[in-house]
Structure formats: C-alpha cells, structure tokens
N, C-alpha and C positions, 0 to 999 in steps of 0.2 A: 307711538305710531301717529304720524301726522300726514294728512293728505297733501299739505303744502309746506314748503320750507325744508330746512335741513334737520336731521335727527342724528344725534351722536349715538352710534351703535356700540363701539368698543373704545376704550381709552378714557373712561369717565374719571378714574382716579388720577391719571396723568394730566388730564385737563384741569382738574381741581388743584393739583399741585402747581401747575403753571400759573394759574390765577393768583395763588398765594405768593408765588415768586414775582408777580408783577409783569409777567409776559403778556404781550398783546397778540402775538401771532404764533401759530404752531403748525408744523407740517402735518398734512392730513391727506387721506385718500377719499375722493368723492365717488360714490357709486350710484349710478342712475338705475331706475326701474327695479328697485329691490323690494319685493313683496314682504308682507308681515311675517310670513313663515320663514323666509330666508333671513330676515333681520333677527328673529328670535334664535334661529339655528346658529347664526354667526356669533351672537352674544354668548350663547351657551358654549360653543366651541372654544371661544376665547377664555371664558371664565373657568371652564373645567380644568384649565392648566394652572390656575392659581394654587399656591401651596397653603393658603390660609383658610381654605374651605373646610367646613365641618363634615363629618361623615354623612350626616343627613343631607346637607346642601349638595355634596358631590353625587350622592346616590339619586337624589331628586332631579338633579341636572341631567344625568345620563338617561333617566326615565323620560324626561321631557324631550330629549333628542330622539329617543326611540319612538315616542308618540308623534313626533313630527315627520316620521318616515325613515329615519336612519336605521341602520342595522348594527349589530354588535361589531361587525367587521369595520363598517364605515366610521363608527364612533371611535374605535381603537385607532384607526388611521388618522382621523382628524385631530384627536386629542393627544396622541402619542402614548396612550396607555396600552398595555397588553390586552388581548381578548379576554384572558382569564380575569384580569382586574375589572374590566368592564362588566363581565358576567357576575362577578361578586357584588359589585355596586348595584346592579339591577336587581339582584336578589334581595339586597338590603332595602331597596326602594319599595319592595312588596310589604314590608313590615308596617305596623301601625305608626303613622307619622308622629302623632301626638306623644305616644309612649316613647318612641325613639328619641325625640327631642328632649323629653323630660330626663331620660337617662343620660343623654349627652350633656345636659346642663348641670347634672349632679356630679360635683367634683369628687365626692366619696365613691361614686360608682366606678369611675375610671374606665369608661367604655373603650374597648379596643377592637380594631377590625378583625384581628386574628380570632378573638372569641366569638365575634358575630358570625364568622364563617362557619362555626360549628352548627349554627342554626340551619344552614343550607342542607344539612344531612337529613332534616325532617321534611318530608314532602308536604304536609299540611300546613298552610300559612297560619291558620287559626291557632294551631299548637305552638308555632313559632312565637306568635304574639303573646300567648299565655305565658310562655317561659320567659320572654323578655320582660313582661309586666311584673312577674312574681320574683324575678332574680334580685338579689340584694347587692351584687357586685358583678363586675365583668367576669371574674374568675368563677363565681357562682353560676353565671349564665352559661359558661362553657361546660361546666360540670352537669348542669341540668340538661343541656342540649345533648351532650354525649349519652347521658343516661336514657333520655327519651329515644334517641336514635338506636341505641342498643336494644331497647325494649321492642321497637318496631321490627328490627331484624329477627328477634326471638319469635315474635308473633308470626312472621313470614315463614320461618323455619318450622314452627309448630304446624302451620297449615300444610306445608310440604310433607311432614311426617304423617299427618292424618290421611293425606291422599295415598301414601304408601301403605298405611294400615288397611284402608278400604280395599286396596288391590290384593292384600294378603289375607283378607277375611278376619281382621282383628277389629273388635267392637269397642266403642267408648265405654269406659268404666262406669259402673252404676253411680248414681248421685250420692255424694258424700265420700267417695273413695279418695278424693284429693286431700281429705283430712285424716286419712287412715294410714299414712306412710309407716308409722311406728306402732300400729295396733296389732301386728302379728297376724292379720287377716289375709294379707297378700304376699305372694312370693314374686320377687323380681326376676323376669326372664331376660330382659335386655334394657339398657339405659343409654340414652343419647343426650349429650350436652347441647343445649340450645344456643350456647355462645360459640359453638363451632359449626363448620359447614355441614350441610345435610348429607348423610350417607346415601349412597345410591340404592342400597337394598337394606331391608330390615333383617332378612334371613330367618323369618319365623313362620313361613308359609306352611311347611310340613307339620310343624308342631301345632299350628292353628287348625289343621285338618283333624287332629286327634283329640284336642281339648280346647275349651273356651279360653281365648286370650283377650285381654283388654288393654287399652292405652289410657294413660293419665299423665298430667303434668305435675311434677313434684319439684318445686324450687329450681327453676331453670333447667330441668331435665325432662325429656320426653321419655316416659318409662312404659315398657310392655310388662304387664303383670298377669298373674293367674291366681285363682283362689288357693290358699294354702291348705294342704291335706293334713289330717290329724296325725301327729307324730306318736309313735309307740314309745311309751315310757318304760324303763326298766323297773320292775316291781321289787320292793324290799322283801326281806325274809318273812316278816310278819304278814305282809300282803299276800305272799305266795301261800303261806299256811292257811290263811283265811279263805283264799281262793279254792284250795283243796277241800276244806271243810264244806264250803258252799256247794262244790261239785258233788260231794258225797251225799249231802242233804237232798240234792235234786235227784240223785240216783235212788235213794231210799224212798222218796216220795213217789217216784215213778214205779218202783217195785210194789209199794203198798197199793197204789192205784190198780196195778195189774192183778194183784192178789185179790183185791176186793171184787174185781170184775169176774175172776174165776170162781169165787165163792158164790156170787150172785147167779152165775150160770149153773153151778152145781146144784144149788137150792132149787132153781126153776126146773 
C-alpha cells in the first residue's frame, strides 16, 4: 500500500518471470482510486484460483475475503469455486492455524481435505482442534472425528429418551445401576439402540403406573429396567422331606404350647 506511485496488485510471478527473460515492457491495466480493501480483495480473488496453494493458505484466503465483507456466494462467484467448497474451506479456517500448518508440513501425516471435512460434523471448534492435534495421520483424523461425531449423536438421542421417560413417569436408575447389567438384580423391560434414530414412544406408560421403572445407559443402549423379583426354585426330594419335617415340628410345638396353656388354666 502506497499513497503515491504505482503498486503491483496481481501478476507478481509473471512480472518476475518477464524480468528474468529480459523484457522491458509488459501489458498492464492501470486502475485509479483503488482503496486498500479493494486491493487486498483483488489480490485474494486472483490468488485463490492458483492450484499450488496449500489447504491452510486457501482456507485462510477465503476467511480474509469473508472478513473484508464478501459472502460465501460472492466468494464462490469471484473465485469460480462452488458454494460447498467455499463453505468447507471456511470451516477449515476456524481450526487452530499453528496445528493445521504443522500437520500440513508433516509428510508422514498426509493431510487430505476429505478427512478434514469429517471434522465439520463436530459442532465444537475446540473439540475439532483437539482431534486434529492428537491425530497421528489423516486417516486417524477421520476415524477420530467420526467417532466423536457419533458420540455426540448418541448423547443427543440419550437426552431425547430421558425426555420421553419423564413424560411416562420413568425415573433414573439408582446410582451404580450402570455397572450392574449382568448382576441379576435388574430385569430389562425395553432396550433402544443409541446408534439408531429415536423412537417416537417408549410404550411403557401403563406398566410404569403399576410398578417402578427406571432408565439406564448400558453400552450404547438406552434401557428401561425394573427390579428383578425372587424366582421360585424347584426343591429337591431331600429338601421337600426336610420341609415336611420342619412343618411337623412347628405343628408339635404349637400343640405343646396349647396343651401347656390348658394345663395352666386347669390348675388355676
């Protein structure tokens, strides 16, 4: 930016090549009254069409154009990229610039746009940065991003099921129930996969009116449970005989008690 004189806005590499070739004159277009903002915008518009830009450079360039007052639509129109591509690049621009550049310079990481797009499925930018920083490769980045996005969806579905439970009078399970799936203490009433879409109804309202029902999350499933009743066990022959003897003993004791009372009354 100069208050006086001419400033080369676009064509720097062409000008440098002409000098190396020994040329003294070049065709050019002179534009008067071009403000700093318009100069920067023009340079960005031209440079964004270069095919040797890194992912970071292109994303940062689109963000600068947006900061200068452009919109996604106008950027797409001026640069020739689709609106979807512009939106993807602007999302990449939200990532930690230092970490993104480090991964881009790491030949072993092999950063790809397709894998970076997986990060867009995660709403929180800090979580995106954390995944980018901790990933060991572009493929690992995509896997981590997908796993995190799936977990976010599961949490959203869990909240939706909790809302349905409240409407049907189902309470949260007592503390520690999440570790008692195989303890034999609970009976499963219904189970819903958190990796699938939320059901419109639980269908447990009538049962919840008769007995206490609880909800708990057991390994990616939202489960409606109730306390398990004591099951009657079939007695063995020896146990049946012992039970009969015990019953007779109780009967004899009852008779002795009654006879003792009658004797006491007779004596009085």
